[in-house]
C-alpha positions as CSV (number, residue, x, y, z in Angstrom):
1,M,-17.5,-22.3,11.9
2,E,-20.0,-24.1,10.0
3,S,-20.0,-21.0,7.2
4,L,-17.2,-19.1,6.0
5,K,-17.4,-16.2,4.2
6,V,-14.9,-15.5,1.6
7,S,-14.2,-12.5,-0.2
8,I,-12.4,-12.3,-3.6
9,V,-10.9,-9.0,-4.9
10,Q,-10.1,-9.5,-8.6
11,T,-8.3,-6.3,-9.5
12,S,-5.8,-4.1,-11.6
13,I,-2.6,-3.3,-10.2
14,Y,-0.6,-0.3,-10.8
15,W,2.5,-0.9,-11.9
16,E,5.5,-0.9,-9.2
17,D,3.7,1.7,-7.2
18,P,2.6,0.4,-3.6
19,Q,1.2,3.6,-2.6
20,A,-1.4,3.6,-5.6
21,N,-2.3,0.2,-4.7
22,L,-2.6,0.5,-1.0
23,A,-5.0,3.8,-1.2
24,M,-6.7,1.8,-4.6
25,L,-7.3,-1.8,-2.1
26,T,-8.4,0.4,1.0
27,K,-11.2,1.7,-1.1
28,K,-12.4,-1.9,-2.2
29,I,-12.1,-3.4,0.9
30,E,-14.8,-0.7,2.3
31,E,-16.9,-1.7,0.1
32,L,-17.1,-5.2,1.1
33,P,-20.1,-6.4,3.1
34,Q,-19.2,-8.3,6.5
35,T,-16.6,-11.5,5.8
36,N,-14.4,-13.7,7.4
37,L,-11.4,-13.9,5.0
38,I,-10.1,-11.1,2.1
39,V,-8.1,-12.6,-0.5
40,L,-5.8,-10.5,-2.6
41,P,-3.9,-11.2,-5.7
42,E,0.2,-12.0,-6.0
43,M,2.4,-9.2,-5.4
44,F,-0.4,-6.6,-4.8
45,T,1.6,-3.9,-4.1
46,T,3.5,-3.6,-7.1
47,G,2.4,-6.2,-9.6
48,F,4.4,-9.3,-10.6
49,S,7.9,-7.2,-11.0
50,M,11.4,-8.7,-10.9
51,N,12.5,-5.1,-9.5
52,A,12.9,-6.9,-6.0
53,E,16.2,-4.6,-5.3
54,K,14.1,-1.5,-5.4
55,Y,10.8,-2.7,-4.0
56,G,11.6,-5.5,-1.8
57,E,10.2,-4.4,1.7
58,Q,11.5,-5.7,5.0
59,P,9.0,-8.3,6.8
60,S,7.2,-5.7,8.5
61,G,7.2,-3.3,5.9
62,N,4.5,-1.0,4.8
63,G,2.4,-3.4,2.9
64,F,2.3,-5.8,6.0
65,K,1.6,-3.0,8.4
66,W,-1.1,-2.3,6.1
67,M,-2.3,-5.9,6.1
68,Q,-2.4,-5.6,9.7
69,Q,-4.6,-2.4,9.9
70,Q,-7.3,-3.4,7.3
71,A,-7.4,-7.0,9.2
72,K,-8.2,-5.2,12.5
73,Q,-10.4,-2.8,10.9
74,T,-12.5,-5.0,9.1
75,K,-12.2,-8.1,11.8
76,A,-11.7,-10.5,8.8
77,A,-8.2,-11.7,7.9
78,I,-6.7,-11.0,4.7
79,V,-4.1,-12.8,2.9
80,G,-1.8,-11.9,-0.5
81,S,1.7,-12.0,-1.3
82,I,4.7,-9.0,-1.1
83,M,8.1,-9.2,-2.6
84,V,10.2,-9.0,0.9
85,K,13.9,-9.0,1.6
86,E,15.0,-10.5,4.6
87,D,18.9,-11.9,5.5
88,E,20.0,-10.6,2.0
89,N,17.5,-12.9,0.5
90,Y,14.3,-11.7,-1.3
91,Y,11.1,-13.9,-1.1
92,N,7.9,-13.6,-2.9
93,R,6.0,-13.9,0.7
94,L,2.3,-14.7,1.5
95,Y,0.8,-13.2,4.6
96,F,-2.0,-14.5,6.0
97,V,-3.2,-11.9,8.3
98,Y,-5.6,-12.5,11.3
99,P,-7.8,-10.0,12.4
100,N,-6.0,-9.4,15.7
101,G,-3.0,-8.8,13.7
102,D,-1.2,-12.1,14.4
103,F,-0.1,-13.6,10.9
104,I,1.5,-16.3,8.9
105,T,4.2,-16.4,6.2
106,Y,4.5,-18.5,3.0
107,N,7.4,-18.2,0.9
108,K,6.7,-19.3,-2.7
109,R,8.0,-22.9,-3.3
110,H,8.3,-22.9,-7.1
111,L,9.3,-19.6,-8.6
112,F,8.7,-19.1,-12.1
113,S,12.2,-19.7,-14.5
114,Y,10.5,-18.8,-17.3
115,A,10.2,-15.0,-16.1
116,G,13.5,-15.1,-14.3
117,E,12.1,-15.2,-10.3
118,D,14.3,-17.9,-9.4
119,T,17.3,-15.6,-10.2
120,L,16.3,-13.1,-8.1
121,F,14.3,-14.9,-5.2
122,T,14.6,-17.6,-2.6
123,A,12.5,-20.2,-3.0
124,G,10.5,-21.6,0.2
125,Q,11.1,-24.7,1.6
126,E,8.0,-25.5,3.9
127,Q,4.5,-26.0,3.2
128,C,2.2,-24.2,5.2
129,V,-1.2,-25.2,6.2
130,I,-2.8,-22.8,8.8
131,D,-5.9,-23.0,11.0
132,Y,-8.6,-20.3,10.8
133,L,-11.8,-20.3,12.2
134,G,-12.2,-24.0,12.5
135,W,-10.7,-24.2,9.2
136,K,-7.8,-25.4,7.7
137,F,-6.1,-24.0,4.7
138,C,-3.3,-24.9,2.6
139,L,-1.8,-21.9,1.5
140,Q,0.0,-21.1,-2.0
141,I,1.0,-19.0,-4.7
142,C,0.6,-19.0,-8.7
143,Y,3.2,-21.2,-10.5
144,D,2.8,-23.4,-7.4
145,L,-0.5,-24.7,-9.2
146,R,1.3,-26.6,-11.9
147,F,2.6,-28.8,-9.2
148,P,0.4,-31.2,-7.7
149,I,2.3,-33.0,-5.3
150,W,3.3,-30.0,-3.6
151,S,-0.4,-29.3,-2.6
152,R,-1.3,-33.0,-2.0
153,N,-3.8,-32.9,0.5
154,T,-1.7,-35.3,3.2
155,Q,-2.6,-32.6,6.2
156,G,-6.4,-33.2,5.9
157,Y,-6.5,-29.3,4.8
158,D,-10.4,-27.9,4.0
159,V,-9.4,-25.0,1.5
160,L,-6.6,-25.0,-0.8
161,L,-5.9,-21.2,-1.4
162,Y,-3.9,-19.6,-4.2
163,V,-2.7,-16.0,-5.3
164,A,-1.9,-15.5,-8.7
165,S,-0.9,-13.3,-11.3
166,W,-1.4,-15.4,-14.4
167,P,-1.5,-14.2,-17.7
168,A,-4.4,-14.7,-20.4
169,K,-2.3,-16.2,-22.7
170,R,-1.7,-19.3,-20.2
171,I,-5.1,-19.0,-18.8
172,K,-6.6,-22.3,-19.9
173,A,-3.9,-24.0,-17.7
174,W,-5.6,-22.0,-14.6
175,D,-8.7,-22.8,-15.8
176,S,-8.2,-26.4,-16.0
177,L,-5.6,-26.8,-13.2
178,L,-7.7,-25.5,-10.3
179,P,-10.7,-27.6,-10.7
180,A,-8.3,-30.7,-10.7
181,R,-6.9,-29.3,-7.5
182,A,-10.1,-29.3,-5.9
183,I,-11.1,-32.8,-7.3
184,E,-7.8,-34.6,-6.3
185,N,-7.5,-33.1,-3.0
186,M,-11.4,-33.5,-2.0
187,A,-11.3,-29.3,-0.8
188,Y,-12.4,-26.2,-1.6
189,V,-10.3,-24.1,-4.0
190,I,-9.8,-20.7,-4.1
191,G,-8.1,-18.6,-7.0
192,V,-7.3,-15.0,-7.0
193,N,-5.9,-13.4,-10.2
194,R,-5.7,-9.9,-11.5
195,V,-6.7,-8.3,-14.4
196,G,-5.3,-5.5,-16.5
197,V,-2.0,-5.2,-18.2
198,D,1.1,-4.8,-16.4
199,G,4.5,-3.1,-16.7
200,K,5.9,-5.7,-19.1
201,G,2.9,-5.3,-21.5
202,Y,1.3,-8.8,-20.4
203,V,-2.5,-9.0,-20.1
204,H,-4.5,-10.4,-17.2
205,N,-8.0,-11.4,-17.6
206,G,-8.9,-12.6,-14.1
207,H,-11.0,-15.8,-13.8
208,S,-10.9,-15.6,-10.1
209,V,-13.1,-18.7,-8.7
210,V,-13.9,-21.0,-6.1
211,Y,-14.7,-24.4,-6.7
212,N,-16.2,-26.9,-4.3
213,C,-14.5,-30.7,-3.5
214,L,-16.3,-31.9,-6.5
215,G,-15.0,-29.3,-8.8
216,E,-18.0,-27.3,-8.9
217,A,-17.6,-23.9,-9.7
218,M,-19.4,-21.6,-7.1
219,L,-19.3,-18.5,-9.2
220,P,-19.3,-17.0,-12.4
221,I,-15.9,-16.3,-14.0
222,T,-15.1,-12.8,-15.2
223,D,-12.3,-10.9,-16.6
224,I,-12.9,-7.6,-15.0
225,E,-12.5,-5.8,-11.9
226,Q,-15.0,-7.5,-9.7
227,L,-15.5,-7.7,-5.4
228,T,-16.8,-11.2,-4.6
229,T,-18.2,-12.3,-1.4
230,L,-19.6,-16.1,-1.1
231,S,-20.0,-18.7,1.9
232,L,-18.1,-22.2,2.1
233,T,-20.0,-24.8,4.0
234,K,-18.0,-27.1,6.4
235,T,-21.0,-29.7,6.3
236,H,-21.2,-30.0,2.4
237,L,-17.3,-31.0,2.4
238,E,-17.6,-33.4,5.4
239,E,-20.5,-35.1,3.8
240,T,-19.1,-35.2,0.3
241,R,-16.1,-36.6,1.9
242,K,-17.8,-39.2,3.9
243,K,-19.8,-40.2,0.7
244,F,-16.8,-40.3,-1.5
245,P,-13.8,-41.0,1.0
246,F,-11.3,-40.9,-1.9
247,L,-8.7,-39.4,0.0
248,N,-8.3,-42.7,2.2
249,D,-6.7,-44.4,-1.0
250,A,-4.5,-41.7,-1.8
251,D,-0.6,-42.8,-2.2
252,K,1.4,-42.2,0.8
253,F,4.5,-40.3,0.6
254,T,6.9,-37.2,1.9
255,V,8.1,-34.4,0.4
256,M,11.4,-33.3,1.1
């Protein structure tokens, strides 16, 4: 597909209230125009809670089933992360659900030790690059953004995608690292963050954005609830990479 329509859902999240969040997001998604991909924030059913024992879902839990339903109804893929319990372990798990209900998962690799995420959740061990409508996506979650080796474009992906719950007090890092990832990987970068105050009193101010492979922002940055749909163009990516073949000179390595 030459042009891929992406819809960003920058929203506040009800603290530890999955039912309220799914109802709220259902209404927001109904407002979207026809699109190919809907991107939600990190832990969109609960907020960035460490209460995994109470809110960790089974892999086929309500949040995931809701994503399948929304994907089928909108005929668009949908992506976001949920707290999941599997085999006595908890994961911050991203689901990429295709319009037909099929899905791919990615478990967050870099757990946020500053908030104790590493004491409750199990880190993912595998990178995740998937195909969708002729585009290759590398899937990542929030804190992964700070570790460039994990996102290094060794698999020829077109889009690097982050879902996040990034607080306002550290938003400068978010604003700086997203375009850096676009430039160094010669790829589109999508970063979707929440807004509002969470149950721990942390303020989130969004700044969801899409950068092209030159690190240029493709939409205005805002700190309020907002639904945005825009198109990514394969020709622009391919022509820019041909003109500036920087990836050919990248260091060769394997992430263990």
